[in-house]
N, C-alpha and C positions, 0 to 999 in steps of 0.2 A: 502494499499500501503508502500511498505517497502523501506521506502528512505537512501539515506546516501550511497550508495554502489559505489565509481566510479571505471568506465570502466578501466583496467588491459590490461596491452599489452601483446599478448602471441605469439610468435614466430612459426612458425607451423613447424611439426615435418616433417625429409625429404623423406618424400615420392615421389615413383618415380611415381608410377603407382598404381590403385586403389587397395585397398583392395581385398583379398576374399570374404569376406565375406558380398559382395553388388551385388546388380544385375542390369543389365541393362535393361532398358525400350526403346524400341523404339520411335521412335517419331510418332507424327500423333494428329491426329484433333478431339475430342468429345465435347459430349451437355455434358456441364457444368454446377450445380444447379440442382436445382430441383423446382417443381412449386408444388409441394403435402405435403410439410411440413409446416417449418418456415417460416414466409416473406422473412427474409434476405438471406435466397437459392434460392429468385425466381429474374430475368428472368431465365431463364433456357439462355444458349447462348454457341456458337460454337465456343470452344477457339482451337489453337493449340501450340504443343509443342515438340520441338524437343529433339531426347535422349537423354540421361540422366541415369548415374549410379546412384542408390540408397541402403541405407543401406538395409539389409532383415531384422531386425530389431528394434526397437528402443535401442538406446543407453543402455549399461548395466550400472549397480554397477560396477563389474568389469572394462570395458570401462571406465568408469569416472575416477575411481580410477587412473587406470593407465598417464590417462592426469592430476589428481591431484598429483600422485607422482614425475612427468616426470619435472612438471613446476611450484611447489606451487599457484598453483589457489586458492585462496580462494572466495567462490560462494557469491549471495546477502545473500541468507538467515547465511550465517556464519558470513558475516562480522556485520548484525542486530542481529545475536545472536535467531532468531527467524522466523516463518512458518508460514504460513494458514493449519490447520490439518483438515481432516473431520473426525468427532465425532458423532457416529452413537445413536440417538436418545434412551429411552429406551421404546416409548409408542408410538405412532403415533401421528404427528402433524401435521400440514398443510406445503405439500408441497411445496405451492406458496412462501414461508418465507426463502428461504435459508440458510440465514445470520444465521438463527440458530443453524446447523448442523455445520460451519465452527467455528474453536480457533486458535486465535495466539498461539502457542506454543513457549515459550522459550526454543533457545537449537535445536529445529528442523530444520532437515538441511536433505544434500543427504545421510549422515552418521547415523541419527539420526531421521530418520522418523517420529515418533512420538513425538520424545523431547530426554530430556536429557537421560533417561536411555535405551532407546530403541536403536537399534543396524539393522544392512545389514550384520549380519551376516548370513551364510546361503542364501543370499541373493543373491550372485554376476551376476545372470542368470535373474534377476529382471530390469524391465526397471529401470533405475536413477530417482527419483521425488527430487522437489525443487529447482527446477532450474530456474531462471530466463529466461528472453529473452539473455542478455547476457553472462550471462553463458554458454548456447548452442551455440552464437555465438563463444564466446573464445576456447570451444570445439571444435566447427567446424574450425577454423582457425589453430588451433596445430595439428588439424588431417591432415591438407590438403584440405578441401572441405570446404561447406558451406549447410546453409538453404534452404530447396526446395520451392520453388512459392506457391503458395496456387491451381495455375493448376497444377505443377508438380506434387506436394501430390494427388491430385485427380484422377488425369492419372492415377498414380501408384494403387492408391485402390483401383480403378474399378478393376483391372486385365483384362485389355480386354472386361470384360459385361458391355459395353455403356449401358446407360440408366438403368441397374439394380438399385432394392432398394439398394439392401444390396453388398459388396466384394464379396459374392458367389451366390448371384443370388437374386431373389424375395419373398423367402418365410425367415422369419426373424429366426425360429427352425425348418429346413427341420426334417424330420422322428421323430421329440422332439430333436433334437440334437440341444446344445447348440455349435455356430461357434465364439464366441469372450468372453472376460470378461467383461461382461456387469451385472450390479444387478439381480438378482435372488432374485425376492420376492418384497413385499411393499414396496419401499422407500420412506423415509428413516430409516424406525424403524424395519423392517423386511427383515434380510438376508437368504437366503437360503442356499447361495453358501457351502460346506464343502473342506476341505484342505484349500487355499491361499482364505481369506476373501478381501484381498484388491488388492494389484497388485500379478499376475503370474507370474511364468517364459514367458519369450519371445517366445518360439516354445511350449509352453503348448497349444496351438489351431491351427487349420490348418491352411495354409497358401493359399492364395489368387493365384488365374490364371497366377500371374507374379512369384510366391514362396518367397512373402514376407508375413511375418508372423506381426502381431497384427496392422496391419492396421485401424483397429477399433476396439473402447474397451480399457481394462488394462490402459493405459496413454493416453491423450489429447497430440496432436503432436505439438509445434509451426512452424509457417511458416516465410518464411520471410517478408510475407505482409501488409502490415498496415490494419487493419477492418471499412470497410463502410458496413452499410443495403444495401444489392440489389445487392452487388458486387461492387459495382460504386469507384472510385477509391479516394481513403482517403490518407491525410500527417501527420505525427507525431504532428502537432499543431493542429489536431481536434480528437474527441469523446477518450479522455483522455490517447493517447499514447499507444489506443490497437493495438496489433499483430493476427492476425486468428491464429487460434488452430483447429486442425481437427482430426475427428478421436471416437470421445468420449471417456468414460472410465469406470474403473469398476464402477461406480457410475450413471452411465445411465440407467434408467429403464421404461419400457411402462408408466409407473404409475408417471414420472417426465418430466425425457430426454429425445427423442426419436433420440438423435445425435447421435447413433452409426451405420451409414450409411456416401456412401463418398460423397455427397452433402453436407451432415450437414456440419456447422461455427459456429464459438463463437467468440467472441472477448477477448482478455487478457491479463489486464494492463503489461508492459513490465517488472515492478517494482514487480510484487506480483509473487513469486513462491507459487507455493500449491503442495502438497504431491498425488495427482491424474495429474501431468502434467509432459511430459517428451520430448523426440526430437527425430528425426533421422537425419542424414547428403545425400546430394548429390555428386555426383563429375559429372560437366558440361564436355563436349566436348569443344574443343579448338574450 
């Protein structure tokens, strides 16, 4: 965990109406969760959400830079001068021992995703990473938005396909086509992707039925809900102050983490940014 980063006060921008690059999601009732995969996704249960606006894509490096330049905000990773970076092993390892491919890198931050000597030059349209929960909250406050609840996020990710395994249907690779930026090959040592081997442009893969990009894969996304197994209510006093993250990332693979589905969920410590976690925001109607 990264400690010692006090919350910063950020004034909201003078936003009079939702930005152009967000999508209206009509309210409704849906079956949330799954009983076919990981235990914490169960039980399936009926949930109702009101209509809301949601960012079409995860927040990008370009958008996050505008926030930083407007406010002078410093992220948790920048204050700590380090963050967690995925380091690909050179040979097969036991995928049950995940800590061996994560490394605290000095200088790693949203501007330097792999450490001191790395850069986001040319990656303006990739999702911002190395953002802790309070960093995402600060951006949302500045933009006049909020972070989505887990139910809002999952409802939007399903794209109108209630009960489908994936955001695009029930087949992971329809006609052999990759529909999201997920790991290709045997995780973690074999990466068969060509081109962007980590994050990708936020519009590089097809949108879902609500015209939303990257609801699955690329980067995990923060939600506003505290994490507890089986959708139980939780508070910051329990489970090490973890928030729910959704959607999976480019590090999810069939042989390791099949969390590239709308129902999938995971707990993430609020003070621990990594190289595969980002976020998007919502605007709720009055």
